[in-house]
C-alpha positions as CSV (number, residue, x, y, z in Angstrom):
1,M,267.8,119.9,62.6
2,E,264.8,118.9,60.4
3,S,262.8,121.7,61.8
4,Q,265.4,124.8,61.3
5,L,265.3,123.8,57.6
6,K,261.6,123.7,57.7
7,K,261.7,127.1,59.2
8,S,264.5,128.7,56.5
9,A,262.2,127.1,53.9
10,K,258.8,128.5,55.4
11,S,260.8,132.1,55.2
12,K,261.8,132.2,51.8
13,L,258.5,131.1,50.7
14,L,257.2,134.0,53.2
15,N,259.6,136.7,52.7
16,P,257.8,140.0,50.8
17,N,261.1,141.3,49.8
18,W,261.9,138.2,47.9
19,A,258.5,138.1,46.2
20,L,259.1,142.0,45.3
21,L,262.7,141.4,43.5
22,Q,261.3,138.6,41.8
23,Q,258.2,140.2,40.6
24,K,260.7,143.4,39.6
25,L,262.9,141.0,37.5
26,N,260.6,139.2,35.9
27,P,257.4,141.6,35.5
28,H,255.3,139.0,32.9
29,G,255.5,136.3,35.5
30,S,256.2,133.0,35.0
31,K,254.3,132.7,31.5
32,R,257.0,134.2,29.4
33,S,259.6,131.6,29.8
34,S,261.6,132.2,26.1
35,T,263.8,134.9,25.3
36,V,262.5,134.9,21.7
37,P,262.4,138.5,20.2
38,K,258.4,139.3,19.5
39,S,259.0,140.1,15.8
40,E,260.4,136.2,15.6
41,A,257.3,134.7,17.6
42,S,254.7,136.6,15.9
43,S,256.0,135.5,12.4
44,K,256.4,132.1,13.6
45,T,252.5,132.2,14.8
46,L,251.8,133.2,11.3
47,L,254.3,131.3,9.2
48,G,254.0,127.8,11.2
49,K,258.0,126.7,12.1
50,R,259.9,126.3,8.7
51,K,261.0,122.4,10.0
52,D,257.6,121.3,9.8
53,R,256.0,123.0,7.0
54,S,255.7,120.4,4.3
55,D,257.8,121.5,0.9
56,E,254.6,122.7,-0.7
57,E,254.0,125.3,2.2
58,S,257.3,126.2,1.8
59,D,257.6,127.7,-1.9
60,H,257.5,131.3,-1.8
61,S,255.8,131.2,-5.5
62,N,252.0,131.7,-3.7
63,K,250.9,129.0,-5.9
64,K,247.4,129.5,-4.0
65,L,246.8,132.1,-6.0
66,L,246.0,130.0,-8.8
67,I,243.6,128.0,-6.5
68,P,240.1,128.8,-7.8
69,V,237.7,130.2,-5.1
70,N,234.8,129.1,-5.8
71,D,233.7,126.0,-7.7
72,D,232.1,127.0,-10.4
73,F,232.4,124.7,-13.7
74,S,230.2,126.9,-16.1
75,L,231.1,128.0,-19.3
76,T,231.9,131.6,-19.0
77,D,231.8,134.3,-21.6
78,V,235.8,134.3,-21.4
79,V,237.8,130.7,-21.4
80,A,241.8,130.1,-21.4
81,M,243.2,127.7,-23.0
82,D,247.1,126.0,-22.5
83,C,248.1,123.2,-25.1
84,E,251.5,121.4,-24.5
85,M,252.9,119.4,-27.7
86,V,254.9,116.1,-28.4
87,G,257.0,115.5,-31.5
88,V,256.2,113.6,-34.6
89,G,258.2,113.0,-37.9
90,Q,261.6,113.4,-37.0
91,G,260.9,114.8,-33.9
92,N,261.1,118.6,-34.6
93,K,257.7,118.7,-35.5
94,S,255.3,119.8,-32.8
95,A,251.8,118.0,-32.5
96,L,249.3,118.3,-30.0
97,G,249.5,115.7,-27.1
98,R,247.6,117.6,-24.3
99,V,244.7,120.6,-24.2
100,T,243.1,122.3,-21.3
101,V,240.2,124.7,-21.1
102,V,239.4,126.6,-17.6
103,N,236.5,129.3,-17.2
104,K,236.7,132.3,-16.1
105,W,237.3,131.3,-12.9
106,G,240.3,129.1,-13.4
107,N,238.0,125.9,-13.2
108,V,238.8,123.3,-15.3
109,I,236.0,122.8,-18.1
110,Y,237.7,120.6,-20.7
111,N,241.4,118.6,-20.0
112,E,242.0,116.1,-22.6
113,F,245.4,114.3,-23.6
114,V,245.1,113.9,-27.4
115,R,246.5,111.2,-29.3
116,P,248.1,112.6,-32.8
117,I,247.5,111.3,-36.2
118,E,251.1,110.9,-36.7
119,R,253.2,108.2,-34.7
120,V,254.7,110.4,-31.6
121,V,258.8,110.1,-31.6
122,D,259.5,112.4,-28.7
123,F,257.2,113.5,-25.7
124,R,259.1,115.9,-24.9
125,T,258.2,114.8,-20.8
126,E,260.8,117.3,-19.7
127,I,258.6,120.2,-20.6
128,S,255.5,118.8,-21.9
129,G,255.1,116.3,-18.7
130,I,253.3,113.8,-20.9
131,R,254.7,110.2,-20.9
132,P,253.5,106.8,-23.2
133,C,251.1,106.0,-20.5
134,D,248.8,109.2,-21.3
135,L,248.6,108.8,-24.4
136,R,247.4,104.9,-25.1
137,K,244.1,105.6,-23.7
138,A,244.0,109.2,-24.9
139,K,241.2,110.4,-27.3
140,D,241.6,110.8,-31.0
141,F,243.3,114.2,-32.6
142,P,239.5,114.7,-34.6
143,T,237.4,114.3,-30.9
144,V,239.0,116.9,-29.2
145,Q,239.4,119.3,-32.0
146,K,236.0,118.9,-32.7
147,R,234.9,119.6,-28.9
148,V,237.7,122.3,-28.3
149,A,236.1,124.2,-31.2
150,E,232.6,124.2,-29.6
151,L,234.0,125.3,-26.5
152,I,235.6,128.7,-27.5
153,K,233.3,129.7,-30.0
154,G,231.6,132.6,-29.7
155,R,233.9,133.1,-26.7
156,I,236.9,135.5,-25.9
157,L,239.9,133.1,-25.7
158,V,242.6,134.1,-23.6
159,G,246.2,132.5,-23.5
160,H,250.0,132.8,-24.0
161,A,250.9,132.5,-27.4
162,L,247.8,131.3,-28.8
163,R,248.8,131.3,-32.6
164,N,250.8,128.0,-31.4
165,D,248.0,126.4,-29.7
166,L,245.5,127.5,-32.2
167,K,247.7,126.0,-35.0
168,A,248.1,122.3,-33.3
169,L,244.2,122.5,-33.0
170,L,244.2,123.6,-36.9
171,L,241.4,126.1,-35.6
172,S,241.1,129.6,-36.0
173,H,239.3,132.2,-34.0
174,P,238.4,135.6,-34.5
175,K,241.0,138.4,-33.9
176,K,238.7,140.5,-32.3
177,D,238.2,137.5,-29.7
178,V,241.5,136.8,-28.7
179,R,243.4,137.7,-25.7
180,D,247.3,137.0,-25.8
181,T,249.2,137.8,-23.3
182,S,252.3,137.4,-25.2
183,E,251.3,140.1,-27.5
184,Y,249.5,142.8,-25.1
185,Q,252.0,145.4,-24.8
186,F,251.7,146.6,-21.7
187,F,253.1,142.5,-20.9
188,Q,256.0,143.5,-23.5
189,R,259.3,144.6,-22.5
190,G,261.0,147.2,-25.1
191,G,258.0,145.9,-27.8
192,C,259.7,142.5,-27.0
193,R,257.5,139.3,-26.0
194,R,258.0,137.9,-22.6
195,S,256.8,134.1,-22.0
196,L,254.2,133.1,-19.4
197,R,256.9,132.1,-16.7
198,H,258.4,136.0,-16.3
199,L,255.4,137.5,-16.5
200,A,253.4,135.0,-13.7
201,A,256.5,135.8,-11.7
202,E,257.0,139.6,-12.2
203,V,252.7,140.4,-12.3
204,L,251.2,137.7,-10.2
205,G,254.2,136.8,-7.8
206,V,253.4,132.9,-8.7
207,E,256.1,130.4,-9.6
208,I,255.4,128.2,-12.7
209,Q,256.6,126.2,-15.7
210,N,259.9,124.8,-12.9
211,G,260.5,121.7,-14.9
212,E,257.6,119.7,-16.4
213,H,254.6,122.3,-17.6
214,C,251.2,122.0,-16.0
215,P,248.5,123.6,-18.7
216,V,246.2,123.6,-16.0
217,E,248.2,126.1,-13.7
218,D,249.4,127.8,-17.8
219,A,245.5,128.2,-18.2
220,R,244.9,129.8,-14.8
221,S,248.0,132.4,-15.0
222,A,247.2,133.7,-18.7
223,M,243.5,134.1,-17.6
224,L,245.0,135.7,-14.3
225,L,247.2,137.9,-16.4
226,Y,244.1,139.0,-18.4
227,Q,242.1,139.8,-15.0
228,K,244.9,141.7,-14.2
229,K,244.3,144.3,-17.1
230,S,240.7,143.3,-18.6
231,K,239.2,146.6,-18.6
232,E,242.1,148.6,-20.0
233,W,242.4,145.6,-22.9
234,E,238.8,145.5,-23.7
235,K,238.9,149.4,-24.3
236,S,241.6,149.4,-26.4
237,V,240.3,146.0,-28.2
238,K,236.9,148.1,-28.6
239,A,239.0,151.2,-30.0
240,E,240.7,149.5,-32.5
241,V,237.6,147.9,-33.7
242,K,235.9,151.2,-34.0
243,L,238.5,152.7,-36.1
244,K,238.5,149.9,-38.7
245,L,235.3,150.5,-39.2
246,K,235.4,153.7,-39.3
247,Q,238.5,153.2,-42.1
248,K,236.4,150.6,-43.7
249,K,233.2,152.8,-44.4
250,R,235.3,155.6,-45.2
251,K,234.7,156.1,-49.3
252,P,237.4,156.5,-51.7
253,R,238.6,159.6,-52.7
254,K,237.7,160.2,-56.4
255,K,240.4,161.2,-59.2
256,S,239.9,163.7,-61.6
257,K,239.9,163.3,-65.6
258,D,243.0,164.5,-66.0
259,G,243.9,162.6,-62.9
260,G,245.2,165.8,-60.6
261,G,242.9,166.0,-57.9
262,V,240.0,165.3,-57.0
263,E,236.8,166.3,-58.6
């Protein structure tokens, strides 16, 4: 009986017809044991299983675009700035609570919390991200104001709604050197200004300001928006400056003695 079983098993292993049938049914051999479609298998290889990915990786907002491509922290000829405000007075008055400046690569060259001159009554944490502990050892306003003035002097300043940031800093900047993404015609819709959040999502494919704002992300987003259209933007600025100079040089027309035209 035992010899018959061994003989039967051996015949199954050595039977060429059986081996041929297996090959026809499974031409790829035993290596392909899964029935997952090729496209699905490919996507899993590239993206990884969704369950195994962290929340940051599963975020489809492509935040990696905001990460600087190098470690150059030099002060470049173009810088971007973003500020966060807190409430003082009755709470409806804004004061500078934090300021961030990045260079053209997106690397942070200045990032400070600011202790306002007036007493803070509303930290506006849900938007500003600023908490009481952040301002306990923060630098005083005059110190920050002086340093920011030094950083932006003689440079192209990029940002979104920069008039608010400069107002909070009690600073001014030459109009010809301001690149405000809220005022650039290409980024407007129907002549109306759009939020930085919407511009970042539409133009850059990046989601920002979901909850507490991050001035580093906002400054980097503004810089990337500027770089997307820098050639056209700079060309339009030069044309505008040239036109103003031409108008300034144009001599006023002389009136005749009787006031009826040019002499």
